[in-house]
N, C-alpha and C positions, 0 to 999 in steps of 0.2 A: 723849512721842511714840515715842522709840526703844524704851523698855521695853515699851510697849504693842505695838509692832510685833513685838518678839521673842517676847512672850508669846502673841500671836495665832498666830505662825508655829509655835511649839512645840506649841500646842494642836491645830493642824491636822495635824501630821505623821502621827499614827496613827489618823486618822479613816478611815472606810470608803472615802470618795471618794479619799483620798490613798494608800491602802494599795497599790493596784495599781502606781502609779508608783514608790512606795518599793521594792517587791520587785523590779521590773524593773531599777531603777537599781543596787540592791545586788547582784543576781545578775550583771549584766554587769560590775560593778566587781570582784567577787571572781574571776570568770573571767579578766578582764584581768590581775589581779595574779598569779594562778596561772601564766598564760602568761608573764608577765614574769619570774617566779621561775625558770622553766625556761630562759628565754633567758639570764638573768644567770648561772646556774650553768653553762650550756653554754659561754658565753664564757669563764668562769673556768677551766673544765676544759680548754678547748681552748688557751688562751694562758698564763694565769698559773700554773696547776698544773704543767705540764711544766717550766717554767722553775724553779719552786721545787724540784721533785723532782730536777732535774739538779744542784742544789747540795748536796743531802743526802748523796749517796754520798761526797763529798769530806770530810765531817765525821768526826771520830773517833767510835768506838762510844759513848763516854760522853756524847756530845751527841745521841744519837738521840731524846731527849725533845723536841728542837727541832721534830721532825715533828709531835708532838702539839700543841705550842704554835702552830705554823703552821696546823694544821687548825682549831684553836679561833679563831684570829684571822681565818682565811678565812671561817668561819661568821659571825662578828660583822660582817665587812665586807659579806658578802652580805645579811645582815639589815638593815644600815644602808642599803645601796644600795636595797633594796626599800622601806624606810621613807621614804626621800627621794622615792620615786616615787608614794607613796600619794596625796598631795595632788593632783599634776597629773593622775594617772590618774582619780581620783574626779571631779575637776572636768571632765575631758573627757567621761567617760561621762554624768555628770549633765547636761552641756550638751545632750544629746540629748532631755532631758525637761523643760527649763526652761519651754517653752511650755505643756506639760501641767500643770505646777505652777501657773503663772499663771492658766490658764483655770479650774482648780478653785477657786482663791481668789476670782477675780473673779466667778464664777458664784454661789458659796456665800455669800461675805461682802459683796459689793458688787453685788447684782443690779440695783439702781436705776441704776447707772452704765453697764451694758452691758459686754460683754467687749471686750478689746483685740484687735488683729489679730496673728496669729502672724507672726513674722519670716520672710521668704522663706528658702528652704533655703540658698541661697548666703550670705546674710547671717548666718544662724544658724551655719553652718560657720565663717565668717570670725570671728564673735564668739567661738565656742568655741575656735578655734585661737589667736586672739590672747590669750584669757584663759589658755590652757595655757602659751603662751610667757612671758607675764608672771609666772605663778606659778613656773615653773621658774627664770626669771631672778631673781625676788625671793628665792626660797629659796636659790639659790646665793650671792646676796649676803649673806643672813642667815647662811649656813653659814660664809662667810669670817669673819664677825664673831664666830663661836663662840670664836675665839682670844683675843678681848678680853673679859676678865671684867667683868661688870656691864652690858655693852652687848648681848651676844648675845641674852639673853631679851627685852630691850626691842626689839631690831632685828626679831625674828621678828614681834612683834605690830604694830609700826609699818609694816613693809613689807607684810605680808599684810593688815592692816587697811585700808591705803590702796588696794591693788590690788583686793582682793575687794569692798570697799565701792563703789569706782568702777565696776567692771565689772558687778556685779549690779544696782546701782541704774540704770545706763544701760540695761541689758537690760529691766528692768521699765518704764522710762519710754518706751522705743522701741516698746512695744506700743501706745502712744497718741500718740506724737510722732515727728517726724523725728529722725534721729541728731543733727543740730545742736541742735535744741531740747532733746533729752535731755541732751546735754553741758552746755548752758547752764544747765538746771535744776539739774544736779548741782553746777556751780561755784557757783551762788547759795546752795546749801545744803551746801557742802563740809564744814563742821564736823560737821553732823548726820550726813552720809553716812559720814564717817571714823569717828565714834564707833560707829555701827552696824557698820561693818566690823571694829572691834576686838572687838565681841561675837562676830561670826562667826569671827574668827581664834581666839578662845578656844575655841569649839566645835571648830574644826579641830585644835586642839592636843591634844585628848583622844583617846587611842587607841580604836579601834572606833567611837566616836561620830563621828569625823571622816569615816566612810564615808557618813553622811547629811548631812554639813556643807553641801555645795553645794545640796541640796534645801532645807534650812533657810534658807540664804542667799537663795535665790530667793524663797521664801515671805515671808521677813522684808522683803525689799526691795519686794515688791509692796505690802505693807501700808504701808511707809514712803513709797513713791511716792504712794500715795493720800492719806496724811496731809499730806505736803508740798504736794501739789497743792491740797488743800482749804484749807490755811493761806494759800497764795499767792492763791487765789481770794477769800478773805475780805479780804485786805489791799488788793486793788485795788477792792473795792466802796466806793462813797461811804459815809463814816462807819465803814468797817471798820477 
């Protein structure tokens, strides 16, 4: 079920119907990241750099190479700062197109079921914002665990797998169910949703590929929701 959902989502990503959503999401994400880079460098130059430069004149001449080291470290720090923001920024931008993704898959792959209903704008913004905050909090927690060898790698996948699996599955389910029903369905299938989230976390861990990770996550969870719903429907039928 999980492998089938992932394969179906991957196969759909570069189809003609999906391409417009993909390019819009990528374009906005790249623009947002470029803007963030200028903001981060501006903040660094306004606050951190003057403090660093004020220390350098007090150093002996033979230590002038400290300036080069400081510049290199500053560049690494800026790159790491932007790297940490890629996941939440991508998730936030992709959140604007989740309903578009779901509509394409429901129309093309499940025409017999009929399309779901798009989430109201306020609900969509709330879901995207909540997911953004969860991703930031989860990755900060995982970042703290980087200091613990052997746990850091596992922590990234466990934290992101749980959060991503939960939020994207509930999004797909809420197109056909109330929020309470979507949460209840996710809890009944918590193991399946978590394992699917781990696959998505793996996609998000690959540089460049992680830019399309949220769209892949939305597509995969639409397929998984359909499969889980069909399985539960079979189980409640007499003799099922």
